[in-house]
Each structure stands twice: as C-alpha cells, then as structure tokens.
C-alpha positions in Angstrom: 20.7 3.3 1.0 19.5 2.4 -2.7 17.3 0.0 -3.4 18.1 -3.4 -4.7 15.2 -4.8 -7.3 14.3 -8.5 -7.1 11.8 -11.6 -7.9 10.3 -14.3 -6.0 8.8 -17.2 -8.0 6.4 -18.6 -5.8 6.3 -22.3 -7.7 4.2 -25.8 -7.1 4.1 -29.2 -7.5 0.8 -31.0 -9.2 -0.3 -31.7 -5.5 -0.1 -28.2 -5.0 2.9 -27.9 -2.5 5.4 -24.9 -2.9 9.2 -25.4 -3.7 11.2 -23.3 -1.3 14.8 -23.3 -0.9 16.7 -23.1 2.4 19.5 -20.4 1.7 22.9 -20.5 2.9 23.8 -16.9 2.0 22.9 -13.5 2.7 19.7 -12.0 2.8 17.7 -14.9 4.5 20.6 -17.2 5.5 19.5 -20.6 7.0 15.9 -19.5 6.2 13.7 -21.1 3.7 12.0 -18.7 0.7 10.8 -19.3 -2.4 12.7 -19.0 -5.6 14.6 -15.9 -6.6 17.1 -12.9 -7.1 17.9 -9.9 -8.2 17.5 -8.4 -11.4 20.4 -7.9 -14.0 20.4 -4.2 -13.7 23.4 -3.5 -16.2 21.5 -5.4 -18.8 18.1 -3.9 -18.4 16.8 -7.1 -17.6 13.1 -6.8 -16.4 11.3 -8.7 -13.5 9.6 -11.2 -16.0 12.9 -11.7 -17.6 14.5 -12.1 -14.3 11.8 -14.5 -12.8 12.6 -17.0 -15.9 16.3 -16.8 -16.0 16.3 -17.4 -11.9 14.1 -20.3 -12.2 15.8 -21.9 -15.0 19.1 -21.5 -13.2 17.9 -22.4 -9.4 15.7 -25.2 -10.8 16.1 -26.2 -14.1 12.4 -25.3 -14.6 11.8 -23.9 -18.1 9.0 -21.4 -17.7 8.1 -18.5 -19.7 6.0 -15.0 -19.6 2.4 -16.9 -20.0 3.2 -19.2 -16.8 3.7 -16.2 -14.8 1.1 -13.9 -12.8 2.7 -11.0 -11.1 0.7 -10.6 -7.9 2.5 -8.1 -5.9 5.1 -5.4 -6.0 6.7 -4.9 -2.5 8.7 -2.2 -1.5 10.7 -3.2 1.7 12.3 -0.2 3.6 15.5 -0.8 5.4 15.3 -4.6 5.3 17.9 -6.1 8.2 18.6 -2.2 8.5 20.9 -2.7 5.6 18.8 -1.7 2.4 15.7 -1.4 0.6 14.6 -4.0 -1.7 11.7 -3.8 -4.7 10.5 -6.9 -5.1 8.1 -8.4 -7.7 6.5 -11.7 -6.5 5.0 -14.2 -9.2 2.8 -16.9 -9.0 3.6 -19.6 -11.4 1.2 -21.8 -13.3 3.7 -24.3 -14.7 3.9 -27.3 -12.0 7.2 -28.6 -11.0 7.3 -32.3 -10.0 11.0 -33.2 -9.8 12.8 -31.7 -6.4 15.7 -29.5 -8.1 19.0 -30.8 -7.0 20.7 -28.7 -4.2 23.0 -25.6 -5.6 25.3 -23.0 -4.0 22.8 -21.1 -2.6 20.9 -24.0 -0.8 18.8 -26.8 -0.7 15.1 -27.2 -2.1 12.4 -28.9 -0.8 8.4 -29.1 -1.3 5.9 -27.7 1.7 2.5 -27.6 2.0 1.0 -24.1 2.5 0.1 -25.3 6.1 4.0 -26.8 6.5 5.2 -23.2 5.7 3.5 -21.5 9.1 6.4 -23.7 10.9 9.3 -23.3 8.9 12.0 -20.7 9.7 11.3 -17.8 7.2 12.1 -14.3 7.3 9.9 -12.3 9.3 8.8 -10.3 6.6 7.6 -13.6 4.9 5.6 -14.7 8.2 4.3 -11.7 9.1 3.2 -10.3 6.0 4.1 -12.0 2.2 2.4 -15.2 2.9 -0.9 -13.8 3.5 -0.1 -11.4 1.0 0.3 -14.7 -1.2 -3.2 -16.7 0.4 -5.5 -13.5 -0.1 -4.1 -11.3 -3.3 -2.2 -14.6 -5.5 -4.6 -14.3 -8.3 -5.0 -10.4 -8.4 -1.9 -7.4 -8.0 -1.2 -5.5 -4.4 1.2 -3.3 -4.4 2.7 -3.5 -1.0 4.7 -1.0 1.4 6.9 -2.9 4.5 8.8 -0.6 6.8 11.7 -3.0 7.9 13.4 -0.4 10.7 15.4 -2.5 12.6 14.2 -2.0 16.2 10.3 -1.1 15.2 7.9 -4.0 14.5 7.1 -4.9 10.7 4.6 -2.2 9.2 2.6 -3.5 6.0 0.6 -1.2 4.1 -1.4 -2.0 1.2 -0.9 0.8 -1.3 -2.8 -0.2 -4.6 -5.2 -3.4 -5.2 -6.1 -4.5 -8.8 -9.2 -5.2 -9.0 -10.1 -2.8 -6.0 -12.1 -4.5 -3.4 
C-alpha cells in the first residue's frame, strides 16, 4: 500500500465552535470531520498550500500561512485496511463566522468541543486525534497510528516539540 498525503484544518468561529463537514464521500462517508483533502502531488503542493487551497475550496474562507499552525503530523498505517495516510493537521487562528454552503463533499455545521464527542466521527479521530488536538494544538507532535483491521487502534507519539 502506498501513502496518500493529506491535510486537516481545524477551523473555529469567534465563539470557539469547530467547523466540521459531514462527509458524503469516502473515506469517512457519513462521518463528521474537519475540513481537508489530499495534496496535489503532481504540482508539488506543500501541506501549507494544500491547507489554504482546501479551506478556500470547501468553505470560501481565505487564509494564509500566518493563520496556520502545524500541530501534528500523523502517519496512519492501513487505514480502513485500504491504504496508508500521512496527514498534516493545522489549527487555524483566523475565525470563520459564516456557515459555508453545502458542497459535493458534504454539509457543514459548527459544534462545541464537547458536542463533537457525541457525533459520528472516524474511530481514529474519536480515539486519538481530538485528544491530540486538546493536548497539543499549541505545540507539534509526530504521531504514528496503527489502523490494521481486526486490531485495536494503536497510537504512539514519536516526537513532541517542545518536549515534556
């Protein structure tokens, strides 16, 4: 299996609620997730460029590199048994206060952090990525996740800056 490289952008409104999309396409069809997508690798797109492009394409929200903090690089092995994902997770400091219109990929809604825990979200998000956000969104963490089917998810922090 080859790696797919993607980004997730954690966007919030001025009240601190998170913007999520209820996906209508794989992966994560029917589940709520932060905005994101795959890098345009034939163009040599960087993770920051991808985060800016995906945010604009999906939400219409114009952001720049200065609005983004890369807080996590997550390597997911055998996600859904179909492929490996290398994901770059960004926290966006520029608020988005207008709910974006629905798009082909899904519909949007704002949720408090507490509400997210009761939503249908990917297992990797529920068991690890939101905890990583809660604990390290102002730092940087390198994370390895073993998602092999038939086994419990295993999360391992490989690096943390600054270290504890």
